[in-house]
N, C-alpha and C positions, 0 to 999 in steps of 0.2 A: 757487363750486367751479371749479377750473381744468379745461381741456379734458382733460388727462391723468387727473385724478381722476374726471371723469365717465365717461371711457372704461373705466378700471379698474373703477369701480363697476358698470357695465353687465355687464362680463365676469364679475365675482365673483358677481353675482346668480345666475349659471347654474352655478356651480362644483359644486354637489351634484347637479345634474340631468344633466350630461353624463357619458357613459361615459368620455370622455377630457376632460381639462381643461388649458387653458393657464394654468399657475399664474403664469407671468411671461413677458413678451416683452421682449427687449432688442435693441438695435441692433447689427448686425454691423459691426465696425470696420475690416474690410479694405478696401483701395482697390478701386474697380470697374474693369472693363476698359474699353477705348476704345469709345465709343458711335458709333452711326450719325451721321455728320456732316451732319445736315440742320437742326439747331437747333430741332427739334420735341420735344414730349413731355418737357419739362424737369421737369415734375411729372406724375404719372399722369393719363392721359386721363380725362375725365369726360363722360358723355353718356347716350344712350338707343339701344338696339339691339333690333330687332324680334324676333329669332329665338325665344327661349325661350317668349315669350307667344303669338306669332302663327304661328310655325313656317313651313311652306310652304303656307299656305292661299291658294289661287288661285281659290277659288270665290266670286267677287264677286256672282254672280247670286243665290245663296241666302244668302250671308253678307256683305252689302256693308259692314258695319261692322267686320268682323274679318279681311278678306282683305288680302293684301299688295298695296297699291295706292297710287296718288298721293293718294287721299282720306285714307287713314290717316296718311300722313306730313305732309300739310298740316295736319291736325287736331292732331297731336302737336307740330308746330313752333309752332303758335299757342299751345298750352298751355305749352310750355317757355319761350316768350318772355314770356307774360303772367302766369304763376302762380308766379313765384319761382325756377324751376329754373335758368334762365340766370344769375340774379343770384348764386346760390351756387356756380356753376362748371360746371354741366352744359351744355356748349356743342355737343357733337357729336350730331347726329341721324343715326343709322346704319341703312342698308338692308342686310339680310343676303341670303341666297340667295333665288332664285325671283322676282327682279324682271325677269329677261331674257326676251326673245323666244326661241323655240326655235332660231332660226337667226341667224347674223350677216347683216348687210346685204350688198348687192352689192359693196361695197368692203372687205369683211372686218371691218367694225367691229361691236362689240357694240351691241345696241339693246334698249331697254326694250320690254316687252310693250305693244303699242299700245292694247289695250283697258283694261288696268289702269293704265297710265301714259300717258294720251292726250297730255299736254304734253311728254313726254320728260323725261330727267334734267336737262338744262340748265335748263329752266324751273323744275323743282322746286328745283334748287340756287339759282337766283336768288331764289326766294321764301324759302328757308331763310336765305340771306344777308341778305335784307331784314329779317329778324327778329333779326339780330345773332347768328345761329347758324352752324354749319358742317355740311356734309353728308358723311357717310361712305357708302361703297358696298362691295359684295362681289364678289369674283371668285375663281378657283381656279387654282393653279399647274399642274394636270393637264389631261387631255384633256376632262374635263367637270367641272362643279360637283358637289357631293355630291348634289344633287337632280336631276342629269342635264341641266342647261343647258350652253351652250357654255363650255368651259374656255379658259384663256389660253395653253396650250402652243402654241408656234409663233407667238404673237401678242403677246408681252410688250411689245414697243415700241409697236405700234399701240394696244394697250389702255391703256398708260400715257398716250399722247398723247390718246386719247379721254377718259379720266377728267380730265385736266388741262383739255382744251377745254371739258368740261361744267362745270368749276368745282368738282370734287370735292376734299374736304379730308382725307379719310382713306380708306385702302383696307384692308379685311380680306381677306387672301389665304389661302384655305383650301388643303388638301393632298390632296384626293381624286383618284383616277384617275391616279396617277403610275405610270410603268412601272418605276422603280427609285429607289433612294436618291440616285443621281447626278442623275437627272432632277429629283428633289425639291430637292436642294441647289442645283443650277445654276439652276433656275427661280426660287427665292427670291432668289438673288443677282442674277440678270438683271433681275427686276422692280424690285428696290431701285435699281439703277443707272439703269434706264429712267425711274423716277419722278423721280429727282433731275435727270436730263437735261431734263425738261420745263420746269424752272425754276419750277414751282408747288410751294408748300409742302403736301405730302401726308404725313400720318402713316401709317406703314407697320406694320400689325398682322399678324403672321405666326402660322402654326400649324406651323411647321417642326419644332420639337422634339417636338410631339405625335405626328407621323407617323414620327419616327425612333425613338422610345423602344422600340417592340416589337422592333426589330432591332439598333440601335446606340445607344450613349450619345451624346447630342448634344454638340457642341462649343459651349458657351454663349459663350465668348469670340468665336468667329466669328459666331454668330448675332446677338450684340449689335452687331457692326459693320455689320450689314445691316438690322436691324429695330428699330422703336421699342418694340414689346412683342410678346410671344410666348406662345402657349398651350402648356401642358405636359401637360395632363390632359384627360380626356373632357369632353364637354358637360355643363354644369350643368342640372339639372332642378328643378322646383318641389317639392323634398322635402328633409327634413333628412338622409336617408340620402345624397343626392347631395352636399350641402354637407359632410357629415362625411367622405365619401370623398375629396373635394378637399383638405380640411384634413389628413387622414391622409397622403395622398400628398405634400403640400407639406412637412410636417414630417419625413417619412421621407427626403426628398431635399434638405433645406434646406442641407446642406453644399455641394452642387453648385450650387444655384440662387440662394441668397441673396447670395453675394458679388458676383455679376455685375450685380445690379440697381442702378439709380441714375439720376440725371438723363439723359434721352435714351433709356433702355432699361429695360423693366419686365417682371417675371414677371406673367403674366395668368392668374388662376385662374378666369376666365370671369365671367358676368354676375351682377349683383345681382337676386335674384328677390323682393325685398321688395315687398309690395303685391299679391302674387298669392294663392294659396290654400293652399299646402302647408306653410308655416312658422307656428309659433306666434309670439306676440309676443316671447318670450324668444329664440327661434331667429332671428328677424329682427334683433334687437339684436345677437346674436352674429355673424351674417354681416356686418353693417355695421361693427361694432367691429374684427373681425379683418381684413376687407378693408382697412380704414383703416390698421391697424398694419402689414399686409404691403405697404404702398405699391402696392396693386393698382389697375389702371384701374377706375374706378367707372362701369361701363356698365350702367344699369338695363335690365331687360326686363320690362315690366309695361304696364298700360293706364292711362296718366296721365289719361285721360278719366273713369275710374271708380276712383280710388284713395282709400283711407280717409284721413282727416285724421291718424290715428295713424301710418300708414306714410309719409305725406308729411312729417310732422314729423321722423321718424327719418332719412329720406333727405336732408332739407334741414338737418340739424343742423350748424350752422357750426363748432362745436367739434370734432366728429368729422371733418368734412371737412378742417379745418385740420391734423389729424394726418396725414391722407393726403397733403395737398398741401404738406407741409413741404419747402422748397426744398433741404434737405440730401439728401433722397431716400434715406434709409437704410431698408432693409426689416427689419422685426422678425423674430425667429425664436423657436422654443420652447426655453426653457432646460431644463425638465424636465416630466415628465408625472406627474400625481397620479391614482391609481386611485380 
């Protein structure tokens, strides 16, 4: 059975179960806008991100195995390298919010929490690189991160230089605590240019349109010129209702967002929650299949130390991943809806 046949078969199994059904998905044939000129993310980014599964758990004293810490990332890096994840394309190990110390250092630089990351980010990056993987990190365009740690406003250049010096390979740049839409847009542009000036190859993951939508319609042509992928909708949670709301929003706005996606710049519907607790087997198949068809970044958020063989096989399905990683980079869209 071909990759396409296997994918269509997985989706059709769910056709009578879902309240909405993607009867067919086709490739949008319009030319894409100019992409960020950093030569990165020519296919959708693949990797692991801590947020949905581990959130902002900083209580390492009572929960040492599930807090946001150096220990967690060292363990996940080891598993990604040794248990087939890297081999099928999951190469970015990404830190989300809550890694920072509450204050910058005496030179104005961000610093990791010294108790939870005793070796600092540079040592963690060196270890991740030694496993043939790449390290992602999190910061915020505003005055504070969403969890209240130091934001990058007023520090874009120094933060970009710090990340490059540490050996970071991807930056997820959030949009909390901005004073205005101008602050938001200017900040995202400034950081994009600052990252490129470092000379290091750093994938730039933005949340720019997500924070614009409540007030203004984003200019996706402009966003694509500065970002490698961009979040459009609210955070995913470990539930079918969350997955469905993302799919509903995506299809409702597909005429705006699908044409702009392609090599170097992708619509990001947020993390894969396969291997957690909230989705049935068929719902997990649906998320994997549709994220692949939508040319979405495949960033898992789960506990790879305790994942079922069934979920692992789905996430590592080479035929489905091949759909996602097609070099042509055309995002699928919904042709019609069956009640």
